[in-house]
C-alpha positions as CSV (number, residue, x, y, z in Angstrom):
1,X,151.7,9.0,66.7
2,X,154.3,9.6,69.4
3,X,151.7,11.2,71.7
4,X,149.4,8.2,71.3
5,X,152.4,5.8,71.9
6,X,153.2,7.6,75.2
7,X,149.6,7.6,76.3
8,X,149.1,3.9,75.6
9,X,152.4,3.1,77.3
10,X,151.4,5.0,80.4
11,X,148.0,3.3,80.5
12,X,149.6,-0.1,80.2
13,X,152.0,0.6,83.0
14,X,149.2,2.0,85.1
15,X,147.2,-1.2,84.4
16,X,150.1,-3.4,85.6
17,X,150.6,-1.3,88.7
18,X,146.9,-1.6,89.6
19,X,147.1,-5.4,88.9
20,X,150.0,-5.7,91.5
21,X,148.2,-3.6,94.0
22,X,145.0,-5.6,93.3
23,X,146.9,-8.8,94.0
24,X,148.0,-7.4,97.3
25,X,144.5,-6.1,98.2
26,X,141.9,-8.4,96.6
27,X,139.1,-5.8,96.9
28,X,141.1,-3.4,94.6
29,X,141.7,-6.3,92.2
30,X,137.9,-7.0,92.0
31,X,137.2,-3.3,91.3
32,X,140.0,-3.3,88.7
33,X,138.4,-6.4,87.0
34,X,135.0,-4.8,86.7
35,X,136.4,-1.4,85.8
36,X,138.4,-2.9,82.8
37,X,135.2,-4.7,81.7
38,X,132.9,-1.7,82.0
39,X,135.3,0.7,80.3
40,X,135.9,-1.7,77.5
41,X,132.2,-2.2,77.0
42,X,131.5,1.5,76.8
43,X,134.2,2.0,74.2
44,X,133.1,-1.1,72.3
45,X,129.6,0.1,72.1
46,X,130.8,3.5,70.8
47,X,133.2,1.9,68.2
48,X,133.8,-1.8,67.9
49,X,137.4,-1.2,66.9
50,X,138.1,0.3,70.4
51,X,137.0,-2.9,72.0
52,X,139.4,-4.9,69.8
53,X,142.2,-2.5,70.8
54,X,141.5,-3.4,74.5
55,X,141.3,-7.1,73.7
56,X,144.6,-7.2,71.8
57,X,146.4,-5.0,74.3
58,X,145.6,-7.5,77.0
59,X,146.7,-10.3,74.7
60,X,150.0,-8.6,74.0
61,X,150.9,-8.2,77.7
62,X,148.7,-10.6,79.7
63,X,150.1,-14.1,78.9
64,X,147.4,-16.3,80.4
65,X,145.0,-13.4,80.9
66,X,144.9,-13.1,84.7
67,X,146.3,-9.7,85.3
68,X,142.8,-9.1,86.8
69,X,140.4,-11.8,87.9
70,X,137.2,-12.3,89.7
71,X,136.2,-15.4,91.7
72,X,132.6,-16.4,92.0
73,X,131.5,-19.6,93.7
74,X,134.8,-21.3,93.1
75,X,135.0,-20.3,89.4
76,X,137.8,-17.9,88.5
77,X,137.1,-15.5,85.6
78,X,140.0,-13.8,83.9
79,X,140.2,-10.3,82.4
80,X,140.8,-12.0,79.0
81,X,137.4,-13.8,79.3
82,X,135.7,-10.6,80.4
83,X,137.2,-8.6,77.5
84,X,136.3,-11.4,75.0
85,X,132.7,-11.5,76.2
86,X,132.5,-7.7,76.1
87,X,133.7,-7.4,72.5
88,X,131.6,-10.3,71.3
89,X,128.5,-8.8,73.0
90,X,129.1,-5.4,71.4
91,X,129.5,-7.2,68.0
92,X,126.3,-9.2,68.5
93,X,124.5,-6.0,69.5
94,X,125.6,-4.2,66.3
95,X,124.5,-7.2,64.2
96,X,121.0,-7.2,65.8
97,X,120.7,-3.5,65.3
98,X,121.7,-3.9,61.7
99,X,119.1,-6.5,61.2
100,X,116.4,-4.4,62.8
101,X,117.3,-1.5,60.5
102,X,114.9,-1.7,57.5
103,X,117.6,0.0,55.3
104,X,119.8,-3.0,56.1
105,X,117.3,-5.7,55.6
106,X,118.7,-9.2,56.0
107,X,119.7,-11.0,52.8
108,X,121.6,-14.1,51.9
109,X,125.1,-13.1,51.0
110,X,127.7,-15.7,50.1
111,X,130.4,-13.1,49.3
112,X,132.2,-13.2,52.6
113,X,132.7,-17.0,52.1
114,X,133.5,-17.0,48.4
115,X,135.9,-14.6,46.6
116,X,135.2,-13.7,43.0
117,X,138.0,-14.4,40.7
118,X,139.0,-12.1,37.7
119,X,136.9,-14.2,35.3
120,X,133.8,-13.8,37.6
121,X,134.3,-10.1,37.7
122,X,134.5,-10.0,34.0
123,X,131.1,-11.8,33.9
124,X,129.6,-9.2,36.1
125,X,131.0,-6.4,33.9
126,X,129.5,-8.1,30.8
127,X,126.1,-8.2,32.4
128,X,126.2,-4.5,33.2
129,X,127.4,-3.7,29.7
130,X,124.6,-5.7,28.2
131,X,122.0,-3.8,30.2
132,X,123.5,-0.4,29.2
133,X,124.1,-1.0,25.5
134,X,121.3,-3.5,24.8
135,X,123.8,-5.6,22.8
136,X,123.6,-9.4,23.2
137,X,127.3,-10.1,23.0
138,X,128.6,-13.5,24.0
139,X,129.4,-13.7,27.7
140,X,132.9,-14.9,28.9
141,X,132.7,-18.6,29.1
142,X,134.8,-19.1,32.2
143,X,133.3,-18.4,35.6
144,X,135.5,-19.3,38.5
145,X,134.6,-18.9,42.2
146,X,137.4,-19.3,44.8
147,X,136.8,-19.8,48.5
148,X,137.9,-16.9,50.7
149,X,139.7,-17.2,54.0
150,X,136.4,-17.3,55.9
151,X,135.6,-20.6,54.2
152,X,138.7,-22.2,55.6
153,X,138.0,-20.8,59.0
154,X,134.5,-22.4,58.7
155,X,136.1,-25.8,58.0
156,X,138.3,-25.4,61.2
157,X,135.2,-24.4,63.2
158,X,133.6,-27.7,62.1
159,X,136.6,-29.6,63.3
160,X,136.5,-27.8,66.6
161,X,132.8,-28.5,67.0
162,X,133.4,-32.2,66.3
163,X,136.2,-32.3,68.8
164,X,133.8,-31.0,71.5
165,X,131.2,-33.7,70.6
166,X,133.9,-36.4,70.4
167,X,135.3,-35.5,73.8
168,X,131.9,-35.8,75.4
169,X,131.1,-39.0,73.6
170,X,134.4,-40.5,74.8
171,X,133.6,-39.5,78.4
172,X,136.7,-37.3,78.7
173,X,134.9,-35.4,81.5
174,X,132.9,-32.2,81.0
175,X,135.3,-30.0,83.0
176,X,138.3,-31.3,81.0
177,X,136.5,-30.8,77.7
178,X,135.4,-27.3,78.6
179,X,138.7,-26.0,79.9
180,X,140.6,-27.7,77.1
181,X,138.3,-26.2,74.5
182,X,138.0,-22.7,75.9
183,X,141.3,-21.4,74.4
184,X,139.9,-22.3,70.9
185,X,136.9,-20.0,71.5
186,X,139.3,-17.1,70.8
187,X,139.0,-17.9,67.1
188,X,135.6,-16.2,67.4
189,X,137.5,-12.9,67.4
190,X,137.3,-13.2,63.6
191,X,133.6,-12.2,63.7
192,X,134.0,-8.6,65.0
193,X,137.1,-8.3,62.9
194,X,135.2,-9.3,59.8
195,X,132.4,-6.9,60.7
196,X,134.8,-4.0,60.8
197,X,136.4,-5.2,57.6
198,X,133.1,-5.3,55.8
199,X,131.6,-2.0,57.1
200,X,134.7,0.2,57.0
201,X,136.3,1.9,54.1
202,X,139.9,1.1,53.2
203,X,141.1,4.4,54.8
204,X,139.1,3.8,58.0
205,X,140.4,0.2,58.3
206,X,144.0,1.4,57.8
207,X,143.5,3.9,60.6
208,X,142.4,1.2,62.9
209,X,145.5,-0.9,62.0
210,X,147.7,2.1,62.7
211,X,146.1,2.4,66.1
212,X,146.6,-1.3,66.7
213,X,150.2,-0.9,65.7
214,X,150.7,1.8,68.3
215,X,149.1,-0.4,70.9
216,X,151.4,-3.2,69.8
217,X,154.5,-1.0,69.9
218,X,153.7,0.3,73.4
219,X,152.9,-3.2,74.6
220,X,156.1,-4.9,73.5
221,X,158.1,-1.9,74.8
222,X,156.6,-2.3,78.2
223,X,156.9,-6.1,78.0
224,X,160.6,-5.7,77.3
225,X,161.1,-3.2,80.1
226,X,159.2,-5.4,82.5
227,X,161.2,-8.4,81.6
228,X,164.5,-6.6,82.0
229,X,163.3,-5.0,85.3
230,X,162.4,-8.4,86.7
231,X,165.7,-9.7,85.5
232,X,167.5,-7.0,87.4
233,X,165.5,-7.7,90.6
234,X,166.1,-11.4,90.6
235,X,169.7,-11.3,89.5
236,X,170.7,-9.2,92.5
237,X,170.6,-9.5,96.3
238,X,167.3,-7.8,96.9
239,X,165.3,-9.1,99.8
240,X,162.6,-6.6,100.5
241,X,159.3,-7.3,98.6
242,X,161.0,-9.7,96.1
243,X,158.9,-12.6,97.3
244,X,155.7,-10.6,96.7
245,X,156.8,-9.8,93.1
246,X,157.6,-13.4,92.5
247,X,154.2,-14.6,93.8
248,X,152.3,-11.9,91.8
249,X,154.0,-13.0,88.6
250,X,153.2,-16.7,89.3
251,X,149.6,-16.2,90.6
252,X,148.6,-14.0,87.7
253,X,150.0,-16.5,85.2
254,X,152.1,-13.7,83.7
255,X,155.2,-15.8,83.5
256,X,157.9,-17.9,85.2
257,X,161.0,-16.8,87.1
258,X,163.6,-19.6,87.5
259,X,167.1,-19.2,88.9
260,X,169.6,-20.9,86.6
261,X,172.8,-20.4,88.5
262,X,175.7,-18.2,87.5
263,X,174.0,-15.0,88.8
264,X,171.3,-15.5,86.2
265,X,167.5,-15.8,86.6
266,X,165.4,-16.8,83.7
267,X,162.4,-14.5,83.1
268,X,160.0,-16.2,80.8
269,X,156.7,-14.6,80.0
270,X,154.4,-16.3,77.5
271,X,153.4,-13.0,75.8
272,X,157.1,-12.6,74.9
273,X,156.2,-14.3,71.6
274,X,154.9,-10.9,70.6
275,X,158.3,-9.4,71.4
276,X,159.7,-11.8,68.8
277,X,157.0,-10.7,66.3
278,X,157.9,-7.1,67.2
279,X,161.6,-7.7,66.5
280,X,160.6,-8.8,62.9
281,X,158.3,-5.9,62.4
282,X,160.8,-3.3,63.6
283,X,163.6,-5.0,61.6
284,X,161.4,-4.4,58.5
285,X,160.8,-0.8,59.6
286,X,164.5,-0.2,60.0
287,X,165.1,-1.4,56.5
288,X,162.4,0.9,55.2
289,X,164.0,3.9,56.9
290,X,167.4,3.0,55.6
291,X,165.9,3.0,52.1
292,X,164.4,6.4,52.8
293,X,167.7,7.7,54.3
294,X,169.5,6.7,51.1
295,X,167.0,8.8,49.0
296,X,166.7,11.8,51.2
297,X,168.9,12.4,54.2
298,X,166.3,14.0,56.5
299,X,166.6,14.3,60.2
300,X,163.2,12.6,60.6
301,X,164.6,9.4,59.1
302,X,167.5,9.3,61.6
303,X,165.2,9.6,64.5
304,X,163.0,6.8,63.2
305,X,166.0,4.6,62.8
306,X,167.1,5.5,66.3
307,X,163.7,4.5,67.6
308,X,163.8,1.2,65.7
309,X,167.3,0.6,67.1
310,X,166.2,1.1,70.7
311,X,163.1,-1.2,70.3
312,X,165.3,-3.9,68.6
313,X,167.9,-3.7,71.3
314,X,165.2,-4.1,74.0
315,X,163.5,-6.9,72.1
316,X,166.7,-8.8,71.6
317,X,167.7,-8.4,75.3
318,X,164.2,-9.7,76.2
319,X,164.5,-12.8,74.0
320,X,167.9,-13.6,75.4
321,X,166.6,-13.2,79.0
322,X,163.7,-15.5,78.3
323,X,166.1,-18.4,77.7
324,X,163.4,-19.9,75.5
325,X,164.9,-22.4,73.1
326,X,161.5,-22.6,71.3
327,X,161.7,-18.8,70.7
328,X,165.3,-19.1,69.5
329,X,164.6,-21.8,67.0
330,X,161.4,-20.1,65.8
331,X,163.2,-16.8,65.4
332,X,166.1,-18.5,63.5
333,X,163.6,-19.9,61.0
334,X,161.7,-16.6,60.7
335,X,165.0,-14.7,60.0
336,X,165.9,-17.1,57.2
337,X,162.5,-16.5,55.7
338,X,162.8,-12.8,56.2
339,X,166.2,-12.6,54.6
340,X,165.1,-14.7,51.6
341,X,162.2,-12.3,50.8
342,X,164.2,-9.2,51.4
343,X,166.8,-10.4,48.9
344,X,164.1,-11.6,46.5
345,X,162.3,-8.2,46.3
346,X,165.1,-5.7,47.1
347,X,168.2,-7.4,45.7
348,X,168.9,-4.2,43.6
349,X,169.3,-2.3,46.9
350,X,172.3,-4.5,48.0
351,X,174.2,-1.7,49.6
352,X,171.2,-0.9,51.8
353,X,170.8,-4.6,52.6
354,X,174.4,-4.7,53.8
355,X,173.7,-1.7,56.0
356,X,170.6,-3.4,57.3
357,X,172.6,-6.5,58.2
358,X,175.2,-4.4,60.1
359,X,172.3,-2.5,61.8
360,X,170.7,-5.8,63.0
361,X,174.0,-7.3,64.1
362,X,174.9,-4.2,66.1
363,X,171.5,-4.3,67.7
364,X,172.0,-7.9,68.7
365,X,175.5,-7.4,70.1
366,X,174.5,-4.4,72.1
367,X,171.3,-6.2,73.3
368,X,173.5,-9.0,74.6
369,X,175.9,-6.6,76.2
370,X,172.9,-4.8,77.8
371,X,171.8,-8.1,79.4
372,X,175.3,-8.8,80.7
373,X,175.5,-5.2,82.0
374,X,172.3,-5.6,84.0
375,X,173.3,-8.9,85.5
376,X,176.8,-7.7,86.4
377,X,175.7,-4.3,87.8
378,X,177.3,-4.1,91.2
379,X,174.5,-2.4,93.2
380,X,172.9,-4.0,95.1
381,X,175.2,-7.1,95.3
382,X,175.0,-9.4,92.4
383,X,176.1,-13.0,91.9
384,X,179.1,-14.1,89.9
385,X,177.7,-13.8,86.4
386,X,178.6,-16.6,84.0
387,X,178.0,-15.9,80.3
388,X,178.3,-19.6,79.7
389,X,174.7,-20.0,80.9
390,X,173.5,-19.1,77.3
391,X,175.7,-21.7,75.7
392,X,174.7,-24.3,78.2
393,X,171.0,-23.5,77.7
394,X,171.3,-23.7,73.9
395,X,173.1,-27.0,74.0
396,X,171.1,-28.7,76.8
397,X,168.9,-31.1,74.9
398,X,168.4,-33.6,77.7
399,X,168.9,-33.8,81.4
400,X,167.2,-30.4,82.3
401,X,163.8,-30.8,83.9
402,X,161.7,-29.2,81.2
403,X,163.5,-30.9,78.3
404,X,163.4,-34.3,80.0
405,X,159.7,-33.9,80.7
406,X,159.1,-33.1,77.0
407,X,161.0,-36.1,75.8
408,X,159.2,-38.3,78.3
409,X,155.9,-37.0,77.0
410,X,156.7,-37.5,73.2
411,X,156.3,-41.3,73.0
412,X,153.1,-41.1,75.1
413,X,151.6,-38.7,72.7
414,X,152.6,-40.8,69.7
415,X,150.8,-43.8,71.2
416,X,147.8,-41.6,71.9
417,X,147.6,-40.5,68.3
418,X,147.7,-44.1,67.1
419,X,144.5,-44.9,69.1
420,X,142.4,-42.4,67.0
421,X,144.6,-41.0,64.2
422,X,141.9,-39.7,61.9
423,X,139.0,-38.4,64.0
424,X,141.0,-37.7,67.1
425,X,140.3,-38.3,70.8
426,X,138.4,-35.0,71.4
427,X,139.0,-32.2,73.8
428,X,139.8,-33.2,77.3
429,X,141.8,-36.3,76.2
430,X,144.4,-37.0,78.8
431,X,147.9,-38.6,78.9
432,X,150.0,-39.8,81.7
433,X,153.8,-39.5,81.7
434,X,156.8,-39.0,84.0
435,X,157.7,-35.4,84.6
436,X,160.8,-33.8,86.2
437,X,158.9,-30.6,87.1
438,X,159.9,-29.7,90.7
439,X,156.4,-28.5,91.4
440,X,154.9,-31.9,90.5
441,X,157.7,-33.9,92.2
442,X,156.9,-32.0,95.4
443,X,153.4,-33.3,95.3
444,X,154.1,-36.7,93.8
445,X,157.7,-38.1,94.3
446,X,157.2,-40.6,91.5
447,X,156.8,-37.8,89.0
448,X,153.7,-39.4,87.4
449,X,151.5,-36.7,86.0
450,X,148.2,-36.8,84.1
451,X,147.1,-33.9,82.0
452,X,145.1,-32.8,78.9
453,X,147.5,-29.9,78.2
454,X,150.6,-31.0,76.2
455,X,153.8,-29.1,75.3
456,X,154.1,-30.5,71.8
457,X,151.7,-28.1,70.1
458,X,151.2,-29.8,66.8
459,X,150.7,-33.2,68.4
460,X,148.2,-31.7,70.8
461,X,146.1,-30.5,67.9
462,X,146.4,-33.9,66.2
463,X,145.3,-35.7,69.3
464,X,142.3,-33.5,69.9
465,X,141.1,-32.7,66.4
466,X,142.4,-35.8,64.6
467,X,144.2,-35.9,61.2
468,X,141.2,-34.4,59.5
469,X,141.0,-31.4,61.9
470,X,144.8,-30.9,61.7
471,X,144.5,-30.9,57.9
472,X,141.8,-28.2,58.0
473,X,144.1,-26.1,60.3
474,X,147.1,-26.6,58.0
475,X,145.0,-25.6,54.9
476,X,143.8,-22.5,56.7
477,X,147.4,-21.5,57.5
478,X,148.4,-22.2,53.9
479,X,145.6,-20.0,52.7
480,X,146.8,-17.1,54.9
481,X,150.3,-17.7,53.5
482,X,149.0,-17.6,49.9
483,X,147.1,-14.4,50.6
484,X,150.2,-12.9,52.0
485,X,152.4,-13.9,49.1
486,X,149.8,-12.5,46.7
487,X,149.9,-9.2,48.5
488,X,153.7,-9.2,48.2
489,X,153.4,-9.5,44.4
490,X,150.8,-6.7,43.9
491,X,152.0,-4.2,46.5
492,X,153.9,-1.4,44.9
493,X,154.7,0.6,48.0
494,X,157.7,-0.5,50.0
495,X,156.4,-0.1,53.5
496,X,153.3,-2.3,53.0
497,X,155.5,-4.9,51.2
498,X,158.0,-4.9,54.1
499,X,155.2,-5.1,56.6
500,X,153.8,-8.2,54.8
501,X,157.2,-9.8,54.8
502,X,157.5,-9.2,58.6
503,X,154.0,-10.6,59.3
504,X,154.7,-13.7,57.2
505,X,158.1,-14.2,59.0
506,X,156.2,-14.0,62.3
507,X,153.8,-16.7,61.0
508,X,156.8,-18.9,60.2
509,X,158.1,-18.2,63.8
510,X,154.7,-19.2,65.2
511,X,154.6,-22.4,63.2
512,X,158.1,-23.5,64.2
513,X,157.7,-22.5,67.9
514,X,154.5,-24.5,68.1
515,X,156.4,-27.7,67.4
516,X,157.7,-27.5,71.0
517,X,155.3,-25.3,72.8
518,X,151.4,-24.9,72.6
519,X,150.8,-21.6,70.8
520,X,148.7,-22.5,67.8
521,X,146.0,-23.8,70.3
522,X,146.4,-20.9,72.7
523,X,144.9,-17.3,72.4
524,X,148.4,-15.9,72.0
525,X,148.9,-17.8,68.7
526,X,145.3,-17.8,67.6
527,X,145.1,-14.0,68.1
528,X,148.1,-13.5,65.8
529,X,146.7,-15.9,63.2
530,X,143.4,-14.0,63.0
531,X,145.1,-10.7,62.9
532,X,147.4,-11.6,60.0
533,X,144.5,-13.3,58.1
534,X,142.4,-10.2,58.3
535,X,145.2,-7.9,57.3
536,X,146.0,-10.0,54.3
537,X,142.3,-10.3,53.3
538,X,141.8,-6.5,53.1
């Protein structure tokens, strides 16, 4: 596992380096774009799960997906779109080949959409018993069929389809409808995932998840190192090449770099939400190895705890540097959920729980100290660092440009909802409000701004899909939660149980963060939702 981790980490770093060089020299960027697409296609054709590893690796580090891009007749195609099309094409190709195979003749199969309950399984067993014994015993009277998670995804797909039609009927503009809708297309990732789930054995699927976990670990490690590296560069007096790094980060949509004063520059990367998910996962892993260490004091457990500690320290430092209040609030809610279920299922291990709390607090304190140390490092010359920037950021609920813009947008969105509360206004629906964004003010001093992309994630969904579509989305999320809770009840082994707690905590974080930021209607949030749904279904 360590060898694979190192390999994936090196490949990710190499990809980022080529992305930067490709931004400086567009011809190399074009070659990089097609190289990524072709390599991913070859691997996807060989094994579909390889294509999903490529797709999720890009999602974990790519933010808006433009680490590589290709422009054709004014249209800009991102690496994310290329990888999505590659994986979906490989999946369709395998579906067609399966249908052409006589041994896999097409048949109507409702099983993926409907899950058999215990009573239904008993009915099946009775039928088999009757054929074997020849006895005509009375069959169980109760037959109950429950919809599976695919059924709820299907309801959401209907709502999305209606929102497309609704947007066109309301003359929202084809371009606006298309570019507003294209993020939701990422839900289609569920189809290749479901193909793997159906055709792979439990052991093979678990091996795929292990590989995905290694890719995830390497990705969030690099993302943390990248964030802290950028933080160092932009918190010190470095003149050579710094403008190119800034423009690369902005042009590729990787993130935002904003001076906040006090020798501090905010480094916000949208994909950092996976760093928050990673914090929860590695917190659960650290608890697992603390339990193992209590039972048998092996050197291996100590090294695993040390690895978890380093990852947690880097993750916490990254979340601090992001200065994202949405992340902070979402993480706070997720930690409350995490602690509740840890106490619920492991209350007998209260000594280990106390050690776990100390472990996490130590990671947090040293993570904060690490950030301060980077900012205050004297070479090259740094600004006068003011720790109060964190307190000011946390307590600044009005006045600051981003916050003021959000509050200005809120009443506008409420009025927009009132115009079509049940069926929605469709994709591409626009709203006009006054923003304090310096980039907008530079173009329009009045601050008036019209857009179809809104910061308030849940309200954006309500406006586009209507109350009916929003209800379908909420029901899908509740179904995923129910599946996760059921797994918690039946799982006997501690590691899978702790992993399920971490994934559910991550889902809580996603739901809370989406109140303020658009993640549930973005590939970053959609990808996590599909991933968790498929893990809990298996």
